[in-house]
C-alpha positions as a printed NumPy array, in Angstrom:
array([[  6.154,   1.661, -29.687],
       [  5.891,  -2.088, -28.999],
       [  9.012,  -4.183, -28.441],
       [  9.684,  -7.792, -27.457],
       [ 12.262,  -8.097, -24.642],
       [ 14.164, -11.321, -23.952],
       [ 15.971, -10.378, -20.715],
       [ 13.048,  -8.81 , -18.902],
       [ 14.627,  -8.426, -15.452],
       [ 17.646,  -6.575, -16.836],
       [ 15.34 ,  -4.299, -18.828],
       [ 13.28 ,  -3.517, -15.711],
       [ 16.416,  -2.82 , -13.678],
       [ 17.744,  -0.462, -16.334],
       [ 14.373,   1.267, -16.705],
       [ 14.151,   1.781, -12.956],
       [ 17.689,   3.136, -12.847],
       [ 16.908,   5.602, -15.637],
       [ 13.644,   6.613, -13.943],
       [ 15.554,   7.312, -10.724],
       [ 17.422,  10.158, -12.417],
       [ 14.186,  12.175, -12.635],
       [ 12.52 ,  14.151,  -9.825],
       [  9.276,  12.203, -10.129],
       [  8.502,   8.621, -11.093],
       [  6.161,   5.776, -10.195],
       [  7.075,   2.093, -10.532],
       [  4.386,  -0.582, -10.049],
       [  5.328,  -4.272, -10.232],
       [  3.174,  -7.399,  -9.841],
       [  6.29 ,  -9.578,  -9.323],
       [  4.849, -12.271, -11.612],
       [  1.793, -12.911,  -9.434],
       [ -1.176, -13.848, -11.607],
       [ -4.25 , -11.682, -11.185],
       [ -7.401, -11.765, -13.347],
       [ -7.878,  -8.027, -12.814],
       [ -4.396,  -6.768, -13.773],
       [ -3.87 ,  -4.723, -16.952],
       [ -0.084,  -5.171, -16.97 ],
       [  2.786,  -6.798, -15.11 ],
       [  4.838,  -3.619, -14.632],
       [  4.166,   0.096, -15.074],
       [  6.853,   2.784, -15.014],
       [  5.636,   6.399, -15.213],
       [  8.515,   8.862, -15.537],
       [  8.786,  12.666, -15.246],
       [  5.821,  14.972, -14.697],
       [  4.32 ,  16.88 , -17.632],
       [  1.832,  18.247, -15.129],
       [  0.964,  17.497, -11.511],
       [ -1.519,  18.161,  -8.732],
       [ -0.379,  18.457,  -5.094],
       [ -2.803,  18.97 ,  -2.232],
       [ -3.41 ,  18.695,   1.473],
       [ -6.776,  17.478,   2.768],
       [ -9.508,  20.061,   2.319],
       [-10.407,  20.146,  -1.363],
       [ -7.973,  17.518,  -2.641],
       [-10.562,  15.329,  -4.373],
       [-12.089,  18.262,  -6.283],
       [ -8.574,  19.239,  -7.418],
       [ -8.014,  15.664,  -8.584],
       [-11.336,  15.672, -10.471],
       [-10.257,  18.845, -12.295],
       [ -6.793,  17.428, -12.99 ],
       [ -8.373,  14.259, -14.391],
       [-10.551,  16.289, -16.765],
       [ -7.419,  18.065, -18.003],
       [ -5.489,  14.771, -18.335],
       [ -7.821,  11.97 , -19.482],
       [ -4.894,   9.667, -20.353],
       [ -2.703,   7.817, -17.845],
       [ -2.014,   9.481, -14.494],
       [ -0.377,   7.955, -11.42 ],
       [ -0.087,   9.075,  -7.821],
       [ -0.798,   8.463,  -4.166],
       [ -3.509,   9.156,  -1.594],
       [ -2.54 ,   9.771,   2.034],
       [ -4.549,   8.286,   4.896],
       [ -5.281,  11.748,   6.281],
       [ -7.622,  12.509,   3.384],
       [-10.115,  11.067,   5.886],
       [-10.183,  14.598,   7.339],
       [-11.692,  15.879,   4.087],
       [-14.59 ,  13.436,   3.972],
       [-15.349,  13.213,   7.714],
       [-15.153,  15.528,  10.714],
       [-11.76 ,  14.176,  11.767],
       [ -8.348,  15.576,  12.668],
       [ -4.732,  14.395,  12.482],
       [ -2.764,  15.852,  15.367],
       [  0.016,  13.307,  15.804],
       [  3.585,  14.169,  14.831],
       [  4.458,  14.169,  11.125],
       [  8.195,  13.937,  10.457],
       [  7.873,  12.866,   6.821],
       [  5.919,  15.806,   5.361],
       [  4.332,  14.133,   2.357],
       [  1.308,  15.851,   0.788],
       [ -2.066,  14.179,   1.333],
       [ -2.582,  13.785,  -2.404],
       [ -0.205,  13.799,  -5.341],
       [ -0.789,  12.784,  -8.976],
       [  1.132,  13.422, -12.152],
       [  0.686,  13.024, -15.893],
       [  3.879,  11.251, -16.995],
       [  6.07 ,  12.437, -19.851],
       [  7.17 ,   8.844, -20.461],
       [  5.161,   5.695, -19.754],
       [  6.492,   2.13 , -19.98 ],
       [  4.044,  -0.79 , -19.734],
       [  5.211,  -4.407, -19.583],
       [  2.984,  -7.456, -20.097],
       [  4.764, -10.775, -20.438],
       [  7.792, -10.05 , -22.598],
       [  6.102,  -7.227, -24.493],
       [  7.086,  -3.651, -23.682],
       [  4.889,  -0.735, -24.761],
       [  6.325,   2.775, -24.597],
       [  3.941,   5.74 , -24.654],
       [  5.82 ,   9.001, -25.265],
       [  6.329,  11.728, -27.851],
       [  9.629,  10.065, -28.786],
       [  9.472,   6.382, -27.748],
       [ 12.744,   5.59 , -29.526],
       [ 14.525,   8.048, -27.225],
       [ 13.033,   6.323, -24.171],
       [ 14.057,   2.864, -25.367],
       [ 17.582,   4.021, -26.219],
       [ 17.917,   5.794, -22.843],
       [ 16.895,   2.638, -20.971],
       [ 18.98 ,   0.185, -22.96 ],
       [ 22.104,   2.361, -22.729],
       [ 22.075,   2.3  , -18.923],
       [ 25.082,   0.665, -17.276],
       [ 23.825,  -1.138, -14.201],
       [ 25.884,  -0.198, -11.177],
       [ 26.544,  -2.512,  -8.286],
       [ 25.448,  -0.928,  -5.024],
       [ 27.923,  -0.66 ,  -2.186],
       [ 27.232,  -2.459,   1.08 ],
       [ 25.046,  -0.173,   3.188],
       [ 25.576,   0.085,   6.949],
       [ 22.54 ,  -1.105,   8.957],
       [ 19.957,   1.552,   9.717],
       [ 19.468,   2.149,  13.445],
       [ 15.735,   1.53 ,  13.893],
       [ 13.745,   2.732,  16.919],
       [ 10.165,   2.089,  18.   ],
       [  7.619,   4.749,  18.895],
       [  6.029,   2.316,  21.383],
       [  7.93 ,   0.224,  23.902],
       [  6.562,  -3.3  ,  24.068],
       [  5.053,  -2.645,  27.516],
       [  3.305,   0.526,  26.301],
       [  1.999,  -1.27 ,  23.234],
       [  0.548,  -4.122,  25.313],
       [ -1.05 ,  -1.676,  27.723],
       [ -2.56 ,   0.324,  24.851],
       [ -4.1  ,  -2.788,  23.301],
       [ -5.854,  -3.49 ,  26.598],
       [ -7.216,   0.074,  26.646],
       [ -8.534,  -0.388,  23.106],
       [-10.172,  -3.677,  24.105],
       [-11.973,  -1.794,  26.881],
       [-13.58 ,   0.349,  24.172],
       [-14.634,  -2.833,  22.379],
       [-16.107,  -4.23 ,  25.593],
       [-18.088,  -0.992,  26.029],
       [-19.405,  -1.246,  22.473],
       [-17.645,   1.872,  21.158],
       [-16.173,  -0.156,  18.254],
       [-16.116,  -3.787,  17.077],
       [-12.684,  -3.919,  15.474],
       [ -9.877,  -1.48 ,  14.748],
       [ -6.478,  -1.461,  13.092],
       [ -3.951,  -0.23 ,  15.657],
       [ -0.608,   0.844,  14.17 ],
       [  2.824,   1.495,  15.596],
       [  5.75 ,   3.316,  14.001],
       [  9.335,   2.171,  13.572],
       [ 11.667,   5.007,  12.621],
       [ 15.245,   6.153,  12.076],
       [ 16.622,   9.678,  12.348],
       [ 19.68 ,  10.876,  10.403],
       [ 19.164,   7.915,   8.084],
       [ 21.195,   7.876,   4.879],
       [ 20.1  ,   5.217,   2.405],
       [ 20.221,   4.533,  -1.32 ],
       [ 16.462,   4.272,  -2.002],
       [ 16.887,   2.318,  -5.232],
       [ 19.193,  -0.218,  -3.576],
       [ 16.885,  -0.624,  -0.566],
       [ 13.806,  -1.039,  -2.759],
       [ 15.571,  -3.635,  -4.908],
       [ 16.58 ,  -5.534,  -1.783],
       [ 13.105,  -5.285,  -0.25 ],
       [ 11.445,  -6.438,  -3.46 ],
       [ 13.788,  -9.427,  -3.585],
       [ 13.275, -10.342,   0.087],
       [  9.513,  -9.799,   0.024],
       [  8.136,  -9.849,  -3.549],
       [  4.442,  -8.987,  -3.524],
       [  1.774,  -8.398,  -6.187],
       [  1.288,  -4.67 ,  -5.525],
       [  4.888,  -3.571,  -5.057],
       [  5.605,   0.096,  -5.759],
       [  8.512,   2.513,  -5.786],
       [  7.461,   6.168,  -5.848],
       [  9.721,   9.211,  -5.913],
       [  8.43 ,  12.735,  -5.413],
       [ 11.523,  14.967,  -5.32 ],
       [ 13.15 ,  14.211,  -1.916],
       [ 10.333,  11.917,  -0.762],
       [ 10.345,   8.18 ,  -1.4  ],
       [  7.868,   5.332,  -0.927],
       [  9.392,   1.825,  -1.039],
       [  6.414,  -0.477,  -1.004],
       [  6.144,  -4.293,  -0.744],
       [  2.415,  -4.65 ,  -0.231],
       [  0.308,  -7.734,  -0.961],
       [ -3.009,  -5.849,  -0.794],
       [ -5.28 ,  -4.272,  -3.393],
       [ -7.454,  -1.43 ,  -2.107],
       [ -9.783,  -0.853,  -5.038],
       [ -9.796,  -1.421,  -8.792],
       [-12.201,  -0.493, -11.582],
       [-12.574,  -2.644, -14.676],
       [-15.248,  -1.27 , -16.994],
       [-18.279,  -0.808, -14.755],
       [-17.031,  -3.3  , -12.131],
       [-15.403,  -2.291,  -8.83 ],
       [-13.182,  -4.789,  -7.01 ],
       [-11.943,  -4.527,  -3.42 ],
       [ -9.742,  -7.2  ,  -1.81 ],
       [ -9.265,  -6.536,   1.914],
       [ -6.657,  -8.511,   3.851],
       [ -7.393,  -9.489,   7.418],
       [ -5.572, -12.505,   8.83 ],
       [ -1.814, -13.068,   8.856],
       [  0.337, -16.117,   9.655],
       [  4.044, -16.866,   9.331],
       [  5.436, -19.202,   6.668],
       [  6.334, -22.727,   7.733],
       [  9.564, -24.707,   7.549],
       [  8.323, -26.826,   4.62 ],
       [  5.185, -27.525,   2.571],
       [  3.611, -29.767,   5.201],
       [  4.183, -27.135,   7.896],
       [  2.745, -24.467,   5.575],
       [ -0.437, -26.47 ,   5.022],
       [ -0.88 , -26.908,   8.759],
       [ -0.414, -23.175,   9.389],
       [ -2.863, -22.285,   6.603],
       [ -5.462, -24.651,   8.081],
       [ -4.976, -23.043,  11.488],
       [ -5.414, -19.58 ,   9.935],
       [ -8.686, -20.676,   8.3  ],
       [ -9.907, -22.085,  11.612],
       [ -8.97 , -19.277,  14.004],
       [-12.084, -17.523,  15.324],
       [-10.332, -14.195,  15.809],
       [ -8.949, -14.128,  12.231],
       [-12.312, -15.109,  10.684],
       [-14.102, -12.595,  12.874],
       [-11.906,  -9.663,  11.878],
       [-12.032, -10.629,   8.189],
       [-15.802, -10.866,   8.006],
       [-16.279,  -7.59 ,   9.918],
       [-14.057,  -5.781,   7.409],
       [-15.836,  -7.466,   4.497],
       [-19.126,  -6.114,   5.872],
       [-17.548,  -2.654,   6.139],
       [-16.252,  -2.819,   2.538],
       [-19.664,  -3.969,   1.315],
       [-21.201,  -0.964,   3.037],
       [-18.606,   1.395,   1.529],
       [-19.236,   0.022,  -1.967],
       [-22.993,   0.606,  -1.731],
       [-22.222,   4.351,  -1.952],
       [-20.963,   3.812,  -5.508],
       [-22.839,   0.693,  -6.611],
       [-25.789,   0.124,  -8.859],
       [-28.468,  -1.003,  -6.422],
       [-28.389,  -4.691,  -5.515],
       [-25.047,  -5.477,  -7.174],
       [-22.697,  -5.638,  -4.159],
       [-21.572,  -9.205,  -3.538],
       [-18.742, -11.141,  -1.91 ],
       [-16.922, -12.964,  -4.704],
       [-14.578, -14.827,  -2.32 ],
       [-14.593, -15.077,   1.476],
       [-11.614, -16.218,   3.596],
       [ -9.268, -17.061,   0.71 ],
       [ -5.789, -17.941,   2.038],
       [ -2.867, -16.922,  -0.182],
       [  0.834, -17.546,   0.328],
       [  3.603, -14.993,  -0.109],
       [  7.321, -15.347,   0.481],
       [  7.228, -14.26 ,   4.151],
       [  3.599, -14.733,   5.237],
       [  0.222, -16.324,   4.532],
       [ -2.691, -13.875,   4.227],
       [ -6.459, -14.245,   4.41 ],
       [ -7.977, -12.253,   1.547],
       [-11.609, -11.704,   0.619],
       [-12.92 , -10.184,  -2.618],
       [-15.94 ,  -7.871,  -2.746],
       [-17.334,  -6.593,  -6.05 ],
       [-20.132,  -4.412,  -7.376],
       [-21.37 ,  -2.752, -10.535],
       [-20.553,   0.967, -10.586],
       [-23.481,   3.394, -10.738],
       [-23.096,   5.276, -14.045],
       [-23.662,   8.575, -12.225],
       [-20.6  ,   8.038,  -9.998],
       [-17.2  ,   9.122, -11.363],
       [-14.112,   6.966, -10.956],
       [-12.624,   9.448,  -8.475],
       [-15.887,   9.619,  -6.524],
       [-15.824,   5.81 ,  -6.256],
       [-12.349,   5.999,  -4.705],
       [-13.418,   8.782,  -2.34 ],
       [-16.489,   6.805,  -1.225],
       [-14.354,   3.904,   0.034],
       [-11.222,   5.688,   1.299],
       [ -9.508,   5.041,   3.668],
       [ -9.817,   1.307,   3.133],
       [-11.693,  -0.704,   5.749],
       [ -8.808,  -3.098,   6.379],
       [ -6.768,  -0.195,   7.831],
       [ -9.551,   1.534,   9.76 ],
       [-12.081,  -0.645,  11.58 ],
       [-15.772,  -0.733,  12.356],
       [-17.68 ,   1.439,  12.855],
       [-15.271,   3.229,  10.551],
       [-15.437,   6.798,  11.874],
       [-15.327,   5.774,  15.539],
       [-12.342,   3.513,  14.899],
       [-10.449,   6.288,  13.096],
       [-11.177,   8.722,  15.928],
       [ -9.882,   6.279,  18.539],
       [ -6.707,   5.47 ,  16.624],
       [ -5.858,   9.177,  16.436],
       [ -6.067,   9.097,  20.229],
       [ -3.969,   5.968,  20.807],
       [ -1.428,   5.995,  17.98 ],
       [  1.635,   8.201,  18.438],
       [  2.51 ,   9.047,  14.822],
       [  0.638,  10.51 ,  11.902],
       [  0.065,   7.801,   9.322],
       [  0.45 ,  10.008,   6.255],
       [  0.997,   7.863,   3.152],
       [  1.124,   4.709,   5.299],
       [ -2.278,   2.984,   5.012],
       [ -2.985,   5.24 ,   2.069],
       [ -2.829,   4.056,  -1.549],
       [ -0.637,   4.198,  -4.66 ],
       [ -2.033,   3.592,  -8.109],
       [ -3.152,   4.874, -11.476],
       [ -6.039,   5.957, -13.655],
       [ -5.689,   4.596, -17.202],
       [ -6.751,   6.108, -20.507],
       [-10.008,   4.084, -20.495],
       [-10.846,   5.484, -17.011],
       [-10.131,   2.221, -15.215],
       [ -8.   ,   2.425, -12.089],
       [ -6.14 ,   0.239,  -9.61 ],
       [ -4.831,   1.183,  -6.153],
       [ -2.88 ,  -0.781,  -3.577],
       [ -2.805,  -0.417,   0.209],
       [  0.437,   1.155,   1.436],
       [  1.567,  -1.382,   4.025],
       [  4.921,  -3.252,   4.431],
       [  6.436,   0.001,   3.163],
       [  9.335,   2.346,   3.918],
       [  8.681,   6.089,   3.768],
       [ 11.753,   8.277,   3.499],
       [ 12.343,  12.025,   3.504],
       [ 15.827,  12.326,   2.036],
       [ 16.054,  16.017,   2.905],
       [ 15.617,  15.695,   6.671],
       [ 16.924,  12.079,   6.683],
       [ 13.857,  10.716,   8.446],
       [ 12.911,   7.118,   7.648],
       [  9.693,   5.508,   8.827],
       [  7.678,   2.329,   8.502],
       [  4.604,   1.237,  10.388],
       [  2.806,  -2.005,  11.149],
       [ -0.702,  -2.577,  12.393],
       [ -2.94 ,  -5.436,  13.393],
       [ -6.636,  -5.88 ,  13.988],
       [ -7.76 ,  -5.531,  17.593],
       [-10.998,  -7.378,  18.342],
       [-12.685,  -8.726,  21.459],
       [-10.659, -11.948,  21.088],
       [ -7.312, -10.226,  20.433],
       [ -4.315, -11.23 ,  22.539],
       [ -1.989,  -8.241,  23.027],
       [  1.196, -10.329,  22.974],
       [  0.135, -12.056,  19.725],
       [ -0.732,  -8.73 ,  18.111],
       [  2.707,  -7.373,  18.993],
       [  4.365, -10.432,  17.46 ],
       [  2.234, -10.026,  14.335],
       [  3.529,  -6.456,  13.92 ],
       [  7.109,  -7.72 ,  14.145],
       [  6.333, -10.428,  11.566],
       [  4.974,  -7.791,   9.176],
       [  8.147,  -5.652,   9.374],
       [ 10.518,  -8.62 ,   9.068],
       [ 11.227,  -8.018,   5.361],
       [ 11.803,  -4.291,   5.879],
       [ 14.184,  -4.883,   8.774],
       [ 16.181,  -7.308,   6.667],
       [ 16.276,  -4.868,   3.735],
       [ 17.655,  -2.214,   6.097],
       [ 20.361,  -4.582,   7.336],
       [ 18.639,  -5.412,  10.605],
       [ 17.125,  -8.524,  12.115],
       [ 13.8  ,  -8.761,  13.934],
       [ 15.611,  -9.771,  17.119],
       [ 17.516,  -6.467,  17.1  ],
       [ 14.376,  -4.511,  17.997],
       [ 14.223,  -3.33 ,  21.616],
       [ 11.637,  -4.767,  24.001]])
């Protein structure tokens, strides 16, 4: 069914409210950002006809089998700890969220929005449309602020950065992404209300809201991990972050400073090299190239330096194998990749889980698109544990104090969505 919608935002709000009544749904929203590689503006996959759930071990082979059984649209997420399946790595830090490492489902109802055109793919699309349009939007009650704690004190964080830099000085690694967790215990939130608030405060092109029974992912990420369009693979790593200015002139000055900062350029180009190397595992020989280097893009809360790396997919490599060959994404690991991941397991204090993993879809034509799960709230409604993490790139030129401030900048939108201010975090 195809339908033209005049009040698009109301339709999306009603669709999301209806989706929230099911045990499983996936909502992906570009927030009106233009992207030459996007298939749609919004996707809403609702209710599972079938699903695959797995921990690291043989998760990718299970996904390959599931994909053969469901060649249409499927959506899901990949947890960072799938690294343990592809490399000799472990995850021994505490996991209070208890997400699976991999989850995908074939939706019973699929809603795709492009411009003002809505396409509904379902056995009874009229039922879906009527169910959405009959929703009465409720106004959410004012939520008390969530009491957020930090896994690292500021002093411990600064000290740990210096330890990591010692590894860089010794040549163990060149760059790594060091992450810290912010968390709340006994947290009671309305996930739909918090996501709506977060998406309003920090609208980003790869926003996602994912519900798997009592587990929620509220995602406001600006970053694409990997997409496939025909035989073309596209990866767009982000490395380089700066705050927004007071006005346009201030913004332009900050963007120029970002483009001219040695540390930011250094970390971006190192990750681009890593992504290029990852893509060679799936590419037709000689086709890997950097389409854009050091592009600076502006979002509501931050400026980001984004590069684009592309290649032509080897016809003998499956779509899922292409994802596996590049996961976890270089922007959240470091270089050399395996050494950086090993070190971060040693220095980080929380299991990453879905954080720095990916949410996305495989479409009926075997294309796919996955984001990077950053600027995101993870919530286990059953045990009332809420978590979000922030990381920054540690290089030889990194200043520990600046890296700490960058982490606080990255969680600014989340803190506001939870009723907190950045200044309320303990030192």
